[in-house]
Backbone bond lengths (Angstrom), bond angles and torsions (degrees), N, CA, C in turn:
res aa  C-N    CA-C-N  psi(-1)  N-CA   C-N-CA  omega(-1)  CA-C   N-CA-C  phi
1 M - - - 1.459 - - 1.524 108.87 -
2 A 1.357 117.49 115.47 1.453 122.25 -174.32 1.522 110.77 -85.55
3 V 1.298 115.74 81.63 1.451 120.25 177.01 1.521 108.78 -114.84
4 D 1.322 116.28 152.49 1.463 122.12 179.32 1.524 108.39 -84.78
5 L 1.334 116.43 83.90 1.458 120.31 -174.12 1.522 112.31 -67.81
6 L 1.333 117.68 -42.55 1.460 119.78 -177.35 1.529 110.87 -62.96
7 G 1.326 116.06 -45.53 1.460 119.34 178.12 1.516 111.94 -63.23
8 F 1.326 116.15 -41.09 1.456 120.55 -179.81 1.521 111.09 -64.96
9 L 1.333 117.09 -44.62 1.459 120.59 179.87 1.522 111.34 -61.48
10 G 1.327 117.27 -39.02 1.459 120.34 178.31 1.516 112.18 -62.30
11 V 1.331 116.37 -44.61 1.464 120.62 179.49 1.526 110.54 -64.73
12 V 1.329 117.50 -42.60 1.462 121.64 -178.57 1.529 110.71 -62.99
13 L 1.325 116.92 -44.83 1.462 120.19 -178.81 1.525 111.22 -62.94
14 V 1.325 116.93 -42.11 1.463 119.98 177.97 1.528 110.12 -63.19
15 A 1.333 116.68 -41.51 1.467 120.89 -179.16 1.526 111.38 -61.51
16 Y 1.329 117.20 -37.42 1.462 119.72 -179.90 1.518 112.02 -75.76
17 V 1.334 117.33 -36.31 1.463 120.24 -175.88 1.531 111.16 -70.24
18 V 1.338 117.22 -36.08 1.472 120.06 179.52 1.528 109.11 -69.72
19 P 1.345 118.54 119.92 1.472 120.96 -176.29 1.527 112.41 -62.71
20 G 1.305 115.54 141.94 1.456 122.70 177.40 1.518 109.33 -150.73
21 P 1.318 118.19 -165.88 1.465 121.00 -179.97 1.531 113.41 -57.56
22 D 1.336 117.84 -43.66 1.459 120.20 178.73 1.525 111.25 -59.39
23 F 1.320 115.95 -43.78 1.463 121.96 179.73 1.526 110.30 -57.63
24 L 1.314 116.34 -47.07 1.462 120.18 -177.32 1.521 111.52 -66.07
25 V 1.323 117.32 -40.35 1.462 120.94 179.30 1.528 110.87 -64.02
26 V 1.323 116.67 -44.27 1.462 120.24 -178.50 1.523 111.06 -66.35
27 V 1.321 117.30 -44.43 1.469 120.75 -178.84 1.531 110.93 -64.50
28 R 1.339 116.78 -45.06 1.471 119.95 178.38 1.529 110.67 -60.02
29 S 1.316 116.71 -44.90 1.460 120.59 -178.20 1.523 111.19 -66.02
30 A 1.334 116.60 -41.56 1.462 120.51 -179.28 1.519 111.59 -66.71
31 A 1.338 116.84 -35.87 1.469 120.29 178.75 1.520 110.84 -65.31
32 E 1.335 116.69 -31.44 1.469 120.24 177.80 1.512 111.46 -76.89
33 D 1.352 115.67 -43.41 1.462 120.50 -179.74 1.531 107.52 -164.53
34 P 1.357 118.77 128.85 1.464 120.00 -179.24 1.524 113.58 -56.52
35 S 1.321 117.03 -37.12 1.469 119.62 179.24 1.522 110.88 -64.95
36 K 1.329 116.19 -38.40 1.461 119.36 177.52 1.523 110.29 -67.62
37 G 1.331 117.44 -35.40 1.457 120.76 176.92 1.521 111.84 -63.36
38 R 1.332 116.45 -43.24 1.463 119.17 178.07 1.525 110.94 -66.64
39 A 1.344 116.26 -36.16 1.468 119.59 177.66 1.524 110.06 -64.67
40 A 1.340 117.36 -41.45 1.466 120.91 177.95 1.521 110.84 -63.49
41 A 1.343 116.26 -39.97 1.466 120.16 178.19 1.531 111.01 -62.44
42 L 1.324 116.49 -44.68 1.460 119.75 178.50 1.528 110.73 -65.48
43 G 1.334 117.12 -35.07 1.451 120.11 176.51 1.522 111.65 -63.43
44 A 1.337 116.42 -42.86 1.464 120.53 178.79 1.527 110.76 -62.36
45 Q 1.327 116.34 -40.94 1.463 119.17 -179.51 1.532 111.18 -72.86
46 A 1.326 116.84 -30.74 1.468 119.15 173.67 1.526 109.98 -64.13
47 G 1.338 116.17 -35.82 1.457 119.84 175.14 1.515 111.47 -62.18
48 L 1.338 117.23 -38.55 1.456 120.01 176.64 1.523 111.13 -64.35
49 C 1.328 116.41 -34.08 1.469 119.36 176.19 1.528 110.48 -60.64
50 V 1.321 116.48 -39.81 1.466 120.66 178.44 1.523 110.11 -62.31
51 H 1.340 116.53 -45.99 1.468 120.18 179.34 1.528 111.09 -64.12
52 M 1.321 116.57 -39.78 1.461 120.39 -178.96 1.522 110.99 -63.39
53 L 1.325 116.38 -46.99 1.463 120.36 -179.88 1.523 110.71 -65.09
54 A 1.337 116.44 -38.06 1.462 119.76 178.82 1.525 110.86 -65.26
55 A 1.344 116.08 -41.21 1.459 119.63 179.18 1.521 110.75 -65.35
56 A 1.336 116.36 -42.88 1.466 120.35 -179.90 1.523 110.85 -63.23
57 A 1.332 116.53 -32.50 1.471 120.59 -179.00 1.525 112.11 -86.63
58 G 1.334 117.21 -6.85 1.452 120.40 179.61 1.508 114.44 88.26
59 L 1.330 117.50 1.90 1.468 119.53 -177.47 1.522 111.54 -69.58
60 T 1.330 116.96 -33.14 1.457 120.21 -179.58 1.520 110.82 -63.05
61 V 1.324 116.64 -37.28 1.463 120.56 179.08 1.523 109.98 -60.26
62 I 1.327 115.29 -44.44 1.463 119.98 179.75 1.525 110.69 -62.26
63 A 1.333 116.25 -44.87 1.463 120.47 -176.88 1.525 111.73 -64.66
64 T 1.346 116.41 -44.38 1.462 119.24 -175.19 1.521 112.24 -75.91
65 R 1.325 117.82 -20.96 1.471 120.15 177.44 1.525 111.79 -86.56
66 S 1.302 117.00 -8.00 1.460 120.95 176.55 1.521 108.51 -108.15
67 P 1.329 118.06 107.08 1.472 120.34 -178.27 1.524 112.89 -55.35
68 A 1.328 117.43 -37.10 1.467 120.10 -177.82 1.526 110.54 -65.43
69 V 1.328 116.67 -42.93 1.468 120.25 179.75 1.525 110.33 -66.17
70 Y 1.314 116.56 -46.15 1.464 120.73 -179.80 1.520 111.12 -60.58
71 D 1.336 116.43 -47.66 1.460 120.11 -179.56 1.527 111.43 -63.90
72 G 1.337 116.59 -35.70 1.458 119.44 178.14 1.520 111.65 -62.91
73 I 1.339 116.74 -44.78 1.466 120.72 177.92 1.528 110.45 -63.84
74 R 1.329 115.40 -43.00 1.463 119.81 -179.00 1.528 111.46 -61.86
75 L 1.317 117.04 -44.42 1.460 120.45 -177.89 1.527 111.71 -70.12
76 M 1.338 117.18 -35.03 1.465 119.40 175.96 1.519 110.34 -65.14
77 G 1.332 115.77 -40.76 1.454 119.04 177.49 1.514 112.14 -64.55
78 A 1.332 116.56 -41.85 1.464 120.55 178.02 1.525 110.81 -62.69
79 A 1.331 116.28 -42.77 1.470 120.23 -179.80 1.523 110.86 -63.20
80 Y 1.331 117.01 -38.13 1.468 119.73 -179.64 1.531 110.77 -67.78
81 L 1.335 117.22 -39.45 1.464 119.99 178.05 1.528 110.78 -64.76
82 V 1.333 116.61 -41.91 1.465 119.77 177.20 1.525 110.14 -63.29
83 Y 1.334 116.36 -38.88 1.475 120.57 177.90 1.526 110.64 -59.99
84 L 1.342 117.17 -45.75 1.468 120.09 178.19 1.526 110.56 -62.18
85 G 1.332 116.71 -39.20 1.458 120.08 179.38 1.514 112.56 -65.53
86 V 1.320 116.54 -43.39 1.466 120.21 178.95 1.522 110.25 -62.95
87 R 1.329 117.06 -40.62 1.472 120.52 177.48 1.524 110.60 -59.17
88 A 1.324 117.06 -42.88 1.462 120.40 -179.21 1.530 111.06 -66.20
89 V 1.334 117.00 -42.70 1.469 120.38 178.93 1.523 110.67 -63.09
90 L 1.323 117.28 -41.93 1.466 120.59 177.78 1.530 111.13 -65.49
91 A 1.346 116.47 -36.31 1.458 119.68 177.24 1.523 110.73 -63.19
92 A 1.337 116.40 -38.68 1.469 120.16 177.73 1.523 110.71 -62.39
93 R 1.312 116.49 -39.95 1.462 119.62 178.98 1.527 111.48 -67.52
94 R 1.341 117.02 -37.69 1.469 119.74 177.86 1.519 110.79 -65.07
95 I 1.328 116.87 -39.28 1.464 120.26 178.30 1.522 110.22 -62.65
96 A 1.340 116.99 -41.13 1.463 120.51 179.53 1.520 111.05 -63.38
97 R 1.341 115.91 -42.45 1.472 119.03 179.93 1.524 111.35 -65.49
98 K 1.336 117.01 -41.15 1.462 120.65 -178.85 1.526 111.18 -66.58
99 R 1.317 117.08 -31.86 1.465 119.73 178.08 1.525 110.33 -63.90
100 H 1.313 116.44 -38.19 1.460 119.75 179.40 1.527 111.11 -67.11
101 H 1.325 116.37 -34.55 1.468 119.58 -176.03 1.531 112.71 -88.90
102 A 1.340 117.33 -23.38 1.468 119.62 -175.73 1.523 112.56 -116.61
103 N 1.334 117.64 13.86 1.469 121.86 177.42 1.517 112.86 60.46
104 G 1.342 116.13 31.97 1.466 119.83 172.77 1.490 115.52 70.22
105 T 1.327 120.62 35.68 1.459 121.60 176.59 1.510 109.80 -68.07
106 T 1.342 117.12 144.42 1.460 121.64 -175.22 1.504 113.01 -69.67
107 S 1.315 118.49 -18.23 1.459 119.82 -178.00 1.518 111.82 -67.54
108 D 1.344 116.60 -23.77 1.459 119.62 -177.43 1.517 111.77 -63.53
109 A 1.331 117.30 -32.68 1.454 120.12 -174.14 1.509 112.53 -67.27
110 R 1.317 117.72 -19.80 1.451 120.30 -176.95 1.518 112.95 -101.32
111 E 1.308 117.81 -4.71 1.451 119.06 -174.08 1.510 113.25 -67.93
112 E 1.347 117.56 -23.10 1.449 119.99 -175.92 1.514 111.68 -70.33
113 G 1.347 118.07 -18.95 1.450 120.15 -174.62 1.501 114.53 -75.09
114 G 1.337 118.56 -30.23 1.457 120.60 -178.18 1.514 110.57 77.31
115 C 1.333 116.83 -164.95 1.456 121.80 -178.66 1.515 110.02 -72.49
116 A 1.353 115.61 164.03 1.462 119.99 -176.81 1.509 111.91 -61.33
117 E 1.317 117.60 -43.59 1.457 120.73 -179.24 1.518 110.74 -62.55
118 G 1.329 116.69 -40.28 1.458 120.33 178.70 1.517 111.38 -64.20
119 R 1.339 117.57 -39.13 1.459 120.96 179.29 1.518 111.03 -63.30
120 L 1.334 116.61 -43.45 1.461 120.01 -178.69 1.522 110.79 -64.01
121 G 1.339 116.08 -46.51 1.450 119.29 -179.88 1.510 111.83 -62.92
122 S 1.331 116.44 -42.10 1.457 120.76 179.57 1.522 110.87 -64.29
123 G 1.334 117.25 -41.33 1.457 120.70 -179.60 1.519 111.84 -63.03
124 F 1.326 117.11 -46.34 1.464 120.85 -179.87 1.523 110.44 -63.49
125 T 1.327 116.85 -43.98 1.463 120.93 -178.91 1.517 111.33 -63.49
126 Q 1.332 117.18 -43.53 1.457 120.25 179.31 1.527 111.02 -62.89
127 G 1.325 116.72 -44.60 1.461 119.66 178.60 1.517 111.84 -62.62
128 L 1.336 116.23 -42.82 1.468 121.16 -178.76 1.529 111.31 -64.02
129 L 1.341 116.86 -51.58 1.458 120.22 -175.92 1.530 111.66 -66.92
130 T 1.330 116.49 -39.13 1.464 119.33 179.54 1.517 110.71 -60.25
131 N 1.320 117.18 -39.35 1.463 120.74 -178.73 1.521 111.96 -78.39
132 V 1.326 117.23 -46.40 1.468 120.45 -177.53 1.523 111.12 -61.19
133 L 1.334 117.29 -36.64 1.462 121.62 -177.52 1.528 112.59 -89.34
134 N 1.322 116.39 13.05 1.462 120.99 177.18 1.529 108.87 -100.51
135 P 1.335 119.14 103.86 1.467 120.08 -177.11 1.523 113.33 -64.09
136 K 1.338 117.12 -21.29 1.463 118.93 178.27 1.522 111.36 -65.71
137 A 1.333 116.92 -31.88 1.456 119.59 176.62 1.526 110.48 -66.36
138 A 1.336 115.72 -39.13 1.466 119.57 177.11 1.524 111.10 -65.39
139 L 1.336 116.17 -41.46 1.458 120.25 179.75 1.525 112.12 -64.42
140 F 1.341 116.41 -30.99 1.455 119.54 178.23 1.525 110.39 -59.98
141 F 1.326 116.43 -45.84 1.457 120.03 -179.00 1.528 111.72 -71.71
142 L 1.329 116.62 -24.02 1.459 119.92 -178.42 1.524 113.04 -87.42
143 S 1.341 117.11 -44.98 1.462 119.86 -171.27 1.527 114.66 -106.70
144 V 1.338 117.60 -34.01 1.463 119.99 -177.06 1.524 111.59 -88.11
145 L 1.307 116.58 -52.06 1.462 120.73 -175.55 1.531 113.42 -57.34
146 P 1.350 120.38 -42.31 1.472 119.78 -178.97 1.519 114.43 -61.57
147 Q 1.341 117.98 -17.11 1.462 120.07 179.22 1.529 111.95 -68.66
148 F 1.325 117.01 -14.90 1.460 120.42 -175.69 1.530 112.73 -109.23
149 V 1.316 117.20 14.16 1.456 120.12 -179.32 1.518 110.19 -110.92
150 D 1.317 115.50 165.03 1.457 123.45 178.11 1.527 108.22 -89.47
151 G 1.331 116.40 116.66 1.452 120.63 -177.30 1.513 114.27 -65.88
152 N 1.329 117.05 -15.15 1.460 120.14 -179.31 1.529 112.76 -90.50
153 R 1.308 116.81 0.12 1.464 121.11 -179.79 1.531 109.72 -116.84
154 P 1.347 117.19 163.79 1.475 120.14 -178.82 1.524 111.85 -55.21
155 M 1.339 116.46 122.49 1.458 121.59 -175.77 1.527 112.19 -66.77
156 A 1.339 117.80 -45.07 1.464 121.07 -175.72 1.520 111.35 -59.69
157 Q 1.321 117.49 -41.22 1.462 121.20 -178.95 1.529 110.92 -63.90
158 Q 1.326 116.77 -41.14 1.459 120.04 -179.43 1.529 111.36 -71.22
159 I 1.330 116.99 -38.24 1.459 120.21 176.75 1.522 110.16 -61.73
160 F 1.318 116.36 -41.09 1.469 120.19 179.14 1.527 110.15 -64.23
161 F 1.322 117.37 -43.48 1.470 121.19 -179.78 1.529 111.18 -61.94
162 L 1.339 116.55 -51.50 1.458 119.90 -179.10 1.526 111.52 -67.80
163 G 1.324 116.18 -36.23 1.459 119.74 178.17 1.517 111.76 -62.25
164 M 1.323 117.49 -44.45 1.460 120.85 178.45 1.528 110.88 -64.69
165 L 1.327 116.48 -37.07 1.464 119.92 176.79 1.525 110.43 -63.45
166 D 1.322 116.33 -43.32 1.461 121.87 176.70 1.525 110.68 -59.02
167 I 1.311 116.99 -45.68 1.470 121.63 -177.65 1.524 111.12 -64.56
168 L 1.331 117.54 -42.69 1.464 120.81 -179.75 1.527 111.31 -66.85
169 I 1.323 116.69 -39.93 1.464 120.05 176.23 1.529 109.71 -61.74
170 G 1.324 115.03 -41.42 1.458 119.74 179.77 1.514 112.89 -63.32
171 V 1.322 117.24 -41.02 1.467 120.67 178.52 1.531 109.78 -59.24
172 A 1.340 116.49 -46.71 1.465 120.18 179.83 1.533 110.97 -62.50
173 Y 1.327 116.34 -42.91 1.473 120.13 -179.35 1.523 111.08 -65.63
174 W 1.343 117.43 -47.98 1.460 120.41 -178.32 1.519 111.68 -62.90
175 F 1.338 117.22 -40.78 1.468 119.45 -179.47 1.524 110.81 -65.05
176 A 1.352 117.07 -36.82 1.466 119.91 175.81 1.522 110.02 -65.86
177 L 1.331 116.76 -40.33 1.461 120.87 178.34 1.521 111.07 -64.63
178 V 1.327 116.99 -37.96 1.464 120.94 178.44 1.522 110.45 -60.88
179 T 1.320 117.09 -41.50 1.462 121.15 179.40 1.525 110.94 -59.30
180 V 1.326 116.26 -41.14 1.463 120.37 179.28 1.526 111.18 -72.10
181 A 1.342 115.89 -47.42 1.468 120.03 -176.31 1.519 112.31 -67.14
182 A 1.334 117.55 -26.70 1.466 120.31 -178.74 1.520 112.07 -62.97
183 R 1.334 116.58 -20.80 1.464 119.73 178.92 1.528 111.56 -66.76
184 L 1.334 116.11 -16.89 1.457 118.92 176.92 1.519 112.23 -71.57
185 G 1.338 116.60 -16.37 1.455 120.77 -175.01 1.507 113.74 -56.72
186 A 1.345 116.66 -41.24 1.464 119.84 -178.92 1.527 110.97 -64.75
187 L 1.325 115.98 -38.59 1.463 118.90 178.74 1.522 111.24 -68.14
188 L 1.335 115.71 -36.53 1.463 119.21 -176.97 1.526 112.58 -74.28
189 A 1.336 117.26 -6.26 1.461 119.49 174.41 1.527 110.78 -70.90
190 R 1.334 116.60 -16.17 1.459 121.10 177.18 1.527 108.88 -87.76
191 P 1.327 117.59 119.86 1.474 120.81 -172.12 1.521 114.77 -53.55
192 E 1.315 118.50 -41.20 1.466 119.25 -176.91 1.524 111.22 -67.60
193 I 1.336 116.97 -40.82 1.462 120.11 177.62 1.521 110.09 -66.20
194 R 1.351 115.69 -40.39 1.462 119.01 178.15 1.534 110.87 -62.34
195 R 1.324 116.69 -39.75 1.464 119.90 179.40 1.521 110.68 -62.69
196 R 1.325 117.28 -44.18 1.463 120.71 179.55 1.529 111.38 -66.64
197 W 1.323 116.12 -37.63 1.474 120.95 178.07 1.527 110.17 -62.32
198 E 1.337 116.39 -45.92 1.463 119.98 -179.98 1.528 110.81 -62.66
199 L 1.324 116.67 -43.13 1.458 120.20 178.76 1.528 111.66 -62.30
200 T 1.341 115.90 -46.96 1.464 120.01 -176.99 1.525 111.41 -63.20
201 T 1.331 116.14 -51.93 1.463 118.75 -177.95 1.525 110.96 -69.20
202 G 1.327 116.53 -32.85 1.458 119.36 177.74 1.517 111.66 -61.96
203 W 1.321 117.10 -47.40 1.459 119.60 179.63 1.526 111.58 -69.50
204 L 1.347 117.68 -28.95 1.465 119.64 174.34 1.521 110.47 -64.74
205 F 1.337 116.85 -44.15 1.464 120.20 176.33 1.529 110.38 -58.01
206 I 1.312 116.11 -46.51 1.461 120.05 -178.61 1.533 110.73 -62.94
207 A 1.324 116.69 -42.39 1.469 120.21 179.88 1.529 111.38 -63.50
208 I 1.343 116.07 -42.85 1.468 119.06 178.51 1.518 110.35 -64.67
209 G 1.344 116.22 -42.18 1.455 119.62 179.39 1.512 112.20 -61.55
210 V 1.324 117.37 -42.90 1.459 121.39 179.14 1.531 110.65 -64.88
211 S 1.336 116.61 -40.80 1.469 119.73 179.94 1.526 110.53 -65.79
212 V 1.327 117.14 -38.38 1.464 120.34 177.67 1.530 110.23 -64.71
213 A 1.325 116.65 -42.86 1.463 120.60 -179.99 1.517 111.82 -65.75
214 A 1.329 116.57 -33.91 1.468 120.55 -176.85 1.510 113.04 -83.90
215 A 1.347 117.04 -13.38 1.465 120.48 -177.51 1.520 109.98 -64.16
216 A 1.314 115.59 140.34 1.465 120.48 -179.88 1.510 110.64 -75.52
């Protein structure tokens, strides 16, 4: 299969290193619990599987050529990011209130996570929805990825090959990032730091969501 692997790998690595919604979801989840971070990473890559299959089937072409469909996906993605941001800001306020009532015990900072099973499910769902509702991920498979394939060979087969390579690279990158971000967990056990973390990441989610919604 005559594909430009070196060029493709370079583009993929740059795409992962530049922070975006997936990056923020994975880091936030990993800081709360490493298992939740890995679940969020797998959710994000599962979202890429959806985009890859859609591109191979030609559905992405239909979506991106219809402004109404594209804008609908974009606005749903923006709304979901704002929703995650609002949840984080509200969590920061709950932590502040609990500190006043419980004299700042460290156990309060972890109460927002819930049970382990709930954290894993929430992490995977957040990663999946953030990626699936990101039209830029769909455009990558439609406009960027085809530049590295051989036009004389079956397009769907090459998209599947490069897409799977992209997904596997992403899994390795996200898991390495989770290992680093998990070190924040000890700091987040302190209620005041956790409150500031929730506020900061919450407003980042909201800012990204607003920018996505405002994009032409």
